[in-house]
C-alpha positions as CSV (number, residue, x, y, z in Angstrom):
1,M,131.1,106.7,90.5
2,N,127.3,106.6,90.8
3,I,126.7,107.6,94.4
4,T,123.5,105.5,94.7
5,K,125.8,102.4,94.7
6,E,126.7,103.4,98.3
7,Y,123.1,102.8,99.4
8,D,120.9,99.7,99.8
9,F,117.7,101.3,98.7
10,T,116.9,104.2,96.4
11,I,113.4,105.8,96.2
12,I,112.7,107.3,92.8
13,V,110.2,110.2,92.6
14,P,109.0,111.4,89.2
15,I,108.1,115.1,89.2
16,Y,106.1,117.0,86.6
17,N,104.8,120.5,87.6
18,E,104.5,119.7,91.3
19,E,105.9,122.8,92.9
20,D,103.0,123.0,95.3
21,N,103.8,119.5,96.6
22,M,107.6,119.9,97.0
23,E,107.7,121.3,100.5
24,R,105.6,118.5,101.9
25,L,107.4,115.9,99.8
26,E,110.8,117.0,101.2
27,K,109.4,116.8,104.7
28,E,107.9,113.4,104.4
29,L,110.8,111.8,102.6
30,T,113.3,113.3,105.1
31,S,111.2,111.9,107.9
32,Y,111.2,108.5,106.3
33,L,115.0,108.3,105.8
34,N,115.4,108.6,109.6
35,I,113.4,105.4,110.1
36,A,114.3,103.4,107.0
37,P,115.6,99.9,108.0
38,V,118.4,100.0,105.3
39,K,120.6,102.8,104.1
40,T,118.3,104.8,101.8
41,C,118.5,107.7,99.4
42,V,116.0,109.6,97.2
43,L,116.4,110.2,93.4
44,I,114.0,112.8,92.1
45,I,113.4,112.7,88.4
46,N,112.3,116.1,86.9
47,D,110.3,115.2,83.8
48,G,110.4,118.5,82.0
49,S,108.5,120.6,84.5
50,K,107.4,124.0,83.3
51,D,106.8,125.5,86.7
52,N,109.4,126.1,89.4
53,S,109.8,122.5,90.4
54,L,113.4,122.1,89.1
55,Q,114.7,125.0,91.1
56,I,113.0,123.7,94.3
57,I,114.4,120.2,93.6
58,K,118.0,121.6,93.4
59,E,117.5,123.5,96.6
60,C,116.2,120.4,98.3
61,C,119.1,118.3,97.2
62,N,121.5,120.9,98.4
63,R,120.0,120.7,101.9
64,H,120.2,116.9,102.2
65,D,123.1,114.6,101.6
66,S,120.9,111.7,100.6
67,F,118.7,113.5,98.0
68,F,119.8,113.5,94.4
69,Y,118.2,114.4,91.1
70,I,118.3,114.0,87.3
71,S,116.4,116.3,85.0
72,S,115.0,116.3,81.4
73,I,114.2,119.5,79.5
74,E,111.2,117.8,77.8
75,N,108.2,116.0,79.4
76,H,108.3,112.3,78.4
77,G,105.7,110.8,80.7
78,L,105.6,108.7,83.8
79,S,106.8,105.4,82.2
80,T,109.9,107.1,80.8
81,A,110.6,108.9,84.0
82,I,110.5,105.6,85.9
83,K,112.7,103.9,83.4
84,A,115.2,106.8,83.7
85,G,115.2,106.2,87.4
86,F,115.8,102.4,87.0
87,D,118.6,103.1,84.5
88,Y,120.5,105.5,86.8
89,V,120.0,103.6,90.1
90,E,122.7,101.2,91.3
91,S,121.6,100.4,94.8
92,R,120.4,96.8,95.5
93,Y,116.8,97.8,95.7
94,V,114.8,100.5,94.0
95,G,111.4,101.9,95.1
96,Y,108.9,104.2,93.5
97,I,106.4,106.7,95.0
98,D,104.3,109.4,93.4
99,S,105.1,113.1,94.3
100,D,101.4,113.7,95.2
101,L,101.9,111.6,98.4
102,Q,98.6,109.8,98.2
103,T,100.7,107.0,99.7
104,N,102.9,107.2,102.7
105,P,106.7,106.8,102.4
106,K,106.7,105.1,105.8
107,D,104.8,102.2,104.3
108,F,108.0,101.3,102.3
109,N,109.0,99.5,105.5
110,L,106.1,97.1,105.1
111,L,107.2,96.3,101.6
112,L,110.9,96.0,102.5
113,D,110.0,93.2,105.0
114,Y,109.3,90.9,102.0
115,V,111.7,92.1,99.3
116,K,114.3,89.5,100.0
117,D,111.9,86.8,98.8
118,Y,110.0,88.7,96.0
119,Q,111.6,90.7,93.1
120,L,108.6,93.1,93.3
121,V,106.6,94.0,96.4
122,S,103.7,96.4,95.6
123,G,101.1,98.2,97.7
124,I,97.4,97.8,97.4
125,R,95.6,101.1,98.2
126,A,93.4,100.2,101.1
127,N,90.3,102.4,101.7
128,R,91.1,104.5,98.6
129,K,90.4,108.2,99.0
130,D,89.7,108.8,95.3
131,S,86.3,109.7,93.9
132,A,83.8,106.9,93.2
133,F,84.1,107.6,89.5
134,K,87.9,107.4,89.5
135,N,87.7,104.1,91.5
136,F,85.3,102.8,88.9
137,Q,87.7,103.7,86.1
138,S,90.5,101.9,87.8
139,K,88.4,98.8,88.5
140,I,87.5,98.5,84.7
141,A,91.2,99.0,83.7
142,N,92.5,96.5,86.3
143,S,90.0,93.9,85.3
144,F,90.8,94.1,81.6
145,R,94.6,94.1,82.3
146,R,94.3,91.0,84.4
147,Y,92.4,89.3,81.7
148,M,94.9,90.2,79.0
149,T,98.1,89.6,81.0
150,G,97.2,86.9,83.5
151,D,99.3,88.6,86.2
152,T,96.6,88.3,89.0
153,A,97.7,91.7,90.5
154,T,95.0,93.6,92.4
155,D,96.2,97.2,92.1
156,T,99.0,97.8,89.6
157,G,98.3,101.6,89.8
158,C,99.3,101.8,93.4
159,P,102.2,104.3,93.4
160,L,104.2,102.5,96.1
161,K,106.6,99.7,95.0
162,V,109.9,98.1,95.9
163,M,111.9,96.0,93.4
164,W,115.3,94.3,93.0
165,T,117.2,96.8,90.9
166,D,118.8,94.1,88.6
167,Y,115.3,92.9,87.7
168,A,114.0,96.4,87.2
169,K,116.8,96.9,84.6
170,K,116.1,93.7,82.8
171,M,112.4,94.4,82.2
172,P,111.5,95.4,78.6
173,F,110.1,98.9,78.7
174,F,107.5,100.7,76.6
175,D,105.3,103.8,77.1
176,G,102.6,102.8,79.7
177,M,104.8,100.1,81.2
178,H,104.2,101.4,84.8
179,R,100.8,99.7,84.6
180,F,102.4,96.3,83.9
181,L,105.2,95.9,86.5
182,P,103.9,92.6,88.0
183,A,103.5,91.1,84.5
184,L,106.9,92.4,83.4
185,I,108.5,91.0,86.5
186,M,107.1,87.6,85.8
187,L,108.2,87.9,82.2
188,V,111.9,88.2,83.3
189,G,111.5,85.3,85.8
190,G,110.7,87.1,89.0
191,K,107.9,86.9,91.6
192,F,105.7,89.6,93.1
193,M,103.4,90.1,96.1
194,E,101.0,92.8,97.2
195,L,100.4,94.3,100.6
196,P,97.7,96.8,101.8
197,V,99.1,100.3,102.3
198,R,97.5,103.6,103.4
199,H,96.0,105.9,100.8
200,Y,95.2,109.6,101.1
201,P,93.4,112.3,99.0
202,R,95.6,114.6,96.9
203,T,96.1,117.8,98.9
204,A,98.0,120.0,96.4
205,G,98.7,120.2,92.7
206,V,96.6,118.8,89.9
207,S,96.2,115.2,88.7
208,K,97.7,114.6,85.2
209,Y,95.2,111.9,84.4
210,H,91.6,112.0,83.3
211,L,89.0,109.5,81.8
212,W,90.5,109.4,78.3
213,N,94.1,108.6,79.3
214,R,93.0,106.5,82.3
215,L,91.1,104.0,80.1
216,K,92.2,104.4,76.5
217,G,96.0,104.1,77.4
218,P,95.7,100.9,79.4
219,F,93.4,99.3,76.8
220,I,95.9,99.9,74.0
221,D,98.9,99.0,76.2
222,C,97.4,95.6,77.0
223,F,97.5,94.6,73.3
224,A,101.1,96.0,73.1
225,F,102.1,93.8,76.1
226,R,100.5,90.7,74.6
227,W,102.4,91.3,71.3
228,M,105.7,91.8,73.2
229,K,105.2,88.8,75.5
230,K,104.9,86.4,72.5
231,R,108.1,87.8,71.0
232,Y,110.2,88.3,74.1
233,I,113.5,86.5,73.7
234,R,114.4,83.9,76.4
235,Y,117.3,81.5,76.4
236,Q,119.4,79.4,78.7
237,I,123.0,78.4,78.2
238,D,123.5,74.8,79.2
239,E,127.1,74.3,78.3
240,S,130.0,76.5,77.2
241,K,133.8,76.8,76.9
242,L,134.9,80.4,77.2
Protein backbone atom coordinates (compact mmCIF):
# COMPACT_ATOMS: atom_id res chain seq x y z
CA MET A 1 0.00 0.00 0.00
CA ASN A 2 1.16 3.54 -0.78
CA ILE A 3 1.65 5.04 2.67
CA THR A 4 0.70 8.57 1.53
CA LYS A 5 -2.89 7.29 1.39
CA GLU A 6 -2.89 7.42 5.19
CA TYR A 7 -2.39 11.21 5.09
CA ASP A 8 -4.66 14.11 4.14
CA PHE A 9 -1.90 16.25 2.64
CA THR A 10 1.45 15.42 1.03
CA ILE A 11 4.12 18.07 0.38
CA ILE A 12 6.32 17.21 -2.59
CA VAL A 13 9.83 18.68 -2.66
CA PRO A 14 11.92 18.24 -5.83
CA ILE A 15 15.66 18.08 -5.13
CA TYR A 16 18.55 18.50 -7.54
CA ASN A 17 22.01 19.09 -6.06
CA GLU A 18 20.76 20.81 -2.90
CA GLU A 19 22.98 19.24 -0.24
CA ASP A 20 23.72 22.67 1.24
CA ASN A 21 19.99 23.28 1.80
CA MET A 22 19.02 19.88 3.20
CA GLU A 23 19.64 20.55 6.90
CA ARG A 24 17.54 23.71 6.88
CA LEU A 25 14.88 22.05 4.72
CA GLU A 26 14.54 19.17 7.19
CA LYS A 27 14.27 21.57 10.12
CA GLU A 28 11.65 23.83 8.50
CA LEU A 29 9.47 21.00 7.23
CA THR A 30 9.62 19.15 10.55
CA SER A 31 8.56 22.34 12.29
CA TYR A 32 5.65 22.73 9.87
CA LEU A 33 4.37 19.18 10.36
CA ASN A 34 3.88 20.01 14.04
CA ILE A 35 1.43 22.82 13.23
CA ALA A 36 -0.24 21.50 10.06
CA PRO A 37 -4.05 21.57 10.42
CA VAL A 38 -4.40 18.19 8.69
CA LYS A 39 -2.38 14.98 8.81
CA THR A 40 0.61 15.82 6.60
CA CYS A 41 3.66 14.06 5.20
CA VAL A 42 6.61 15.03 3.00
CA LEU A 43 7.62 13.29 -0.24
CA ILE A 44 11.10 14.29 -1.44
CA ILE A 45 11.83 13.68 -5.12
CA ASN A 46 15.54 13.31 -5.85
CA ASP A 47 15.88 14.31 -9.49
CA GLY A 48 19.23 12.75 -10.35
CA SER A 49 21.38 14.75 -7.92
CA LYS A 50 25.13 14.40 -8.50
CA ASP A 51 26.14 15.64 -5.05
CA ASN A 52 25.42 14.02 -1.66
CA SER A 53 21.73 14.98 -1.65
CA LEU A 54 20.36 11.43 -1.95
CA GLN A 55 22.32 10.12 1.03
CA ILE A 56 21.17 13.08 3.13
CA ILE A 57 17.57 12.49 1.99
CA LYS A 58 17.75 8.83 3.08
CA GLU A 59 19.12 9.81 6.48
CA CYS A 60 16.39 12.43 6.89
CA CYS A 61 13.64 9.93 6.03
CA ASN A 62 15.09 7.44 8.51
CA ARG A 63 14.82 10.07 11.25
CA HIS A 64 11.19 11.01 10.58
CA ASP A 65 8.17 8.73 10.22
CA SER A 66 6.35 11.23 7.98
CA PHE A 67 9.20 11.81 5.50
CA PHE A 68 9.44 9.67 2.35
CA TYR A 69 11.38 9.81 -0.89
CA ILE A 70 11.53 8.59 -4.47
CA SER A 71 14.69 8.89 -6.54
CA SER A 72 15.77 8.91 -10.17
CA ILE A 73 19.31 8.23 -11.36
CA GLU A 74 19.02 10.80 -14.15
CA ASN A 75 18.09 14.48 -13.95
CA HIS A 76 14.80 15.02 -15.80
CA GLY A 77 13.94 18.59 -14.79
CA LEU A 78 11.46 20.28 -12.48
CA SER A 79 8.27 19.50 -14.41
CA THR A 80 9.06 15.78 -14.53
CA ALA A 81 9.94 15.74 -10.84
CA ILE A 82 6.63 17.41 -9.98
CA LYS A 83 4.72 14.98 -12.20
CA ALA A 84 6.46 12.04 -10.51
CA GLY A 85 5.30 13.42 -7.17
CA PHE A 86 1.72 13.77 -8.40
CA ASP A 87 1.82 10.24 -9.81
CA TYR A 88 2.99 8.69 -6.53
CA VAL A 89 0.88 10.68 -4.06
CA GLU A 90 -2.45 9.25 -2.88
CA SER A 91 -3.44 11.69 -0.15
CA ARG A 92 -6.48 13.90 -0.77
CA TYR A 93 -4.37 17.02 -1.26
CA VAL A 94 -0.88 17.53 -2.63
CA GLY A 95 1.35 20.55 -2.13
CA TYR A 96 4.57 21.75 -3.70
CA ILE A 97 7.48 23.76 -2.36
CA ASP A 98 10.99 24.41 -3.68
CA SER A 99 13.94 23.07 -1.72
CA ASP A 100 15.63 26.50 -1.63
CA LEU A 101 12.99 27.64 0.90
CA GLN A 102 12.46 31.04 -0.65
CA THR A 103 8.89 30.45 0.54
CA ASN A 104 7.87 29.40 4.05
CA PRO A 105 6.22 25.99 4.63
CA LYS A 106 4.11 27.53 7.38
CA ASP A 107 2.29 29.51 4.69
CA PHE A 108 0.75 26.25 3.49
CA ASN A 109 -1.80 26.86 6.26
CA LEU A 110 -2.96 30.02 4.46
CA LEU A 111 -3.54 28.03 1.28
CA LEU A 112 -5.20 25.08 3.02
CA ASP A 113 -7.90 27.41 4.36
CA TYR A 114 -9.28 27.69 0.80
CA VAL A 115 -8.49 24.33 -0.78
CA LYS A 116 -11.96 22.88 -0.13
CA ASP A 117 -13.41 25.40 -2.57
CA TYR A 118 -10.59 25.62 -5.14
CA GLN A 119 -8.78 22.77 -6.87
CA LEU A 120 -5.58 24.85 -6.89
CA VAL A 121 -4.55 27.44 -4.33
CA SER A 122 -1.29 29.15 -5.17
CA GLY A 123 0.90 31.71 -3.46
CA ILE A 124 1.84 35.12 -4.78
CA ARG A 125 5.36 36.14 -3.73
CA ALA A 126 4.80 39.35 -1.77
CA ASN A 127 7.76 41.75 -1.55
CA ARG A 128 9.93 39.47 -3.67
CA LYS A 129 13.53 39.19 -2.51
CA ASP A 130 14.98 38.42 -5.95
CA SER A 131 17.16 40.82 -7.92
CA ALA A 132 15.52 43.58 -9.94
CA PHE A 133 16.67 41.89 -13.16
CA LYS A 134 15.20 38.53 -12.14
CA ASN A 135 11.90 40.21 -11.24
CA PHE A 136 11.92 41.94 -14.64
CA GLN A 137 12.41 38.60 -16.40
CA SER A 138 9.49 37.08 -14.47
CA LYS A 139 7.26 40.06 -15.25
CA ILE A 140 7.85 39.64 -18.99
CA ALA A 141 7.31 35.87 -18.86
CA ASN A 142 4.11 36.17 -16.78
CA SER A 143 2.64 38.86 -19.04
CA PHE A 144 3.23 36.80 -22.17
CA ARG A 145 1.86 33.66 -20.53
CA ARG A 146 -1.36 35.40 -19.45
CA TYR A 147 -1.82 36.72 -22.99
CA MET A 148 -1.35 33.25 -24.49
CA THR A 149 -3.31 31.17 -21.97
CA GLY A 150 -5.93 33.56 -20.57
CA ASP A 151 -5.48 32.14 -17.06
CA THR A 152 -5.29 35.59 -15.32
CA ALA A 153 -2.81 34.18 -12.76
CA THR A 154 -0.47 36.73 -11.19
CA ASP A 155 2.54 34.62 -10.23
CA THR A 156 2.61 31.08 -11.64
CA GLY A 157 6.29 30.81 -10.70
CA CYS A 158 5.57 30.97 -6.97
CA PRO A 159 6.89 27.67 -5.55
CA LEU A 160 4.12 27.24 -2.97
CA LYS A 161 0.93 25.51 -4.09
CA VAL A 162 -1.82 23.19 -2.82
CA MET A 163 -4.01 21.10 -5.13
CA TRP A 164 -6.62 18.39 -5.13
CA THR A 165 -4.63 15.26 -5.91
CA ASP A 166 -7.24 13.81 -8.28
CA TYR A 167 -7.13 17.00 -10.37
CA ALA A 168 -3.33 17.03 -10.30
CA LYS A 169 -3.35 13.51 -11.74
CA LYS A 170 -5.82 14.48 -14.51
CA MET A 171 -3.79 17.37 -15.87
CA PRO A 172 -1.97 16.77 -19.17
CA PHE A 173 1.75 17.13 -18.58
CA PHE A 174 4.63 18.31 -20.71
CA ASP A 175 8.10 19.67 -20.04
CA GLY A 176 7.63 23.16 -18.62
CA MET A 177 4.13 22.44 -17.29
CA HIS A 178 4.98 23.77 -13.82
CA ARG A 179 4.58 27.28 -15.30
CA PHE A 180 1.00 26.54 -16.40
CA LEU A 181 -0.71 24.97 -13.39
CA PRO A 182 -3.59 27.52 -13.22
CA ALA A 183 -4.28 27.13 -16.96
CA LEU A 184 -4.05 23.33 -16.71
CA ILE A 185 -6.42 23.26 -13.72
CA MET A 186 -8.98 25.23 -15.74
CA LEU A 187 -8.43 22.88 -18.67
CA VAL A 188 -9.59 19.90 -16.56
CA GLY A 189 -12.56 21.80 -15.12
CA GLY A 190 -11.10 23.15 -11.89
CA LYS A 191 -10.82 26.59 -10.27
CA PHE A 192 -7.84 28.38 -8.79
CA MET A 193 -7.14 31.26 -6.48
CA GLU A 194 -4.00 33.08 -5.33
CA LEU A 195 -2.94 34.45 -1.93
CA PRO A 196 0.07 36.55 -0.90
CA VAL A 197 2.79 34.53 0.86
CA ARG A 198 6.17 35.44 2.29
CA HIS A 199 9.27 35.38 0.12
CA TYR A 200 12.94 35.21 1.11
CA PRO A 201 16.32 35.37 -0.62
CA ARG A 202 18.10 32.10 -1.35
CA THR A 203 20.61 31.45 1.46
CA ALA A 204 22.38 28.31 0.19
CA GLY A 205 22.95 26.40 -3.01
CA VAL A 206 22.80 27.78 -6.54
CA SER A 207 19.77 28.64 -8.67
CA LYS A 208 19.35 26.30 -11.66
CA TYR A 209 17.80 29.07 -13.78
CA HIS A 210 19.26 31.94 -15.80
CA LEU A 211 18.10 34.42 -18.44
CA TRP A 212 18.07 31.90 -21.31
CA ASN A 213 15.90 29.22 -19.68
CA ARG A 214 13.80 31.74 -17.74
CA LEU A 215 12.54 33.47 -20.91
CA LYS A 216 13.12 31.09 -23.83
CA GLY A 217 11.45 28.10 -22.14
CA PRO A 218 8.20 29.88 -21.16
CA PHE A 219 7.97 31.52 -24.59
CA ILE A 220 8.13 28.18 -26.42
CA ASP A 221 5.94 26.41 -23.85
CA CYS A 222 3.13 28.94 -24.36
CA PHE A 223 2.80 27.85 -27.97
CA ALA A 224 2.89 24.20 -26.88
CA PHE A 225 0.08 24.87 -24.41
CA ARG A 226 -2.06 26.62 -27.06
CA TRP A 227 -1.59 23.66 -29.41
CA MET A 228 -2.51 21.15 -26.69
CA LYS A 229 -5.51 23.17 -25.47
CA LYS A 230 -7.12 23.09 -28.93
CA ARG A 231 -6.68 19.33 -29.13
CA TYR A 232 -7.45 18.37 -25.55
CA ILE A 233 -10.16 15.67 -25.49
CA ARG A 234 -13.26 16.49 -23.45
CA TYR A 235 -16.48 14.51 -23.33
CA GLN A 236 -19.52 13.90 -21.15
CA ILE A 237 -21.55 10.69 -20.91
CA ASP A 238 -25.23 11.61 -20.79
CA GLU A 239 -26.71 8.12 -20.78
CA SER A 240 -25.47 4.55 -20.48
CA LYS A 241 -26.43 0.98 -19.70
CA LEU A 242 -23.48 -0.87 -18.23
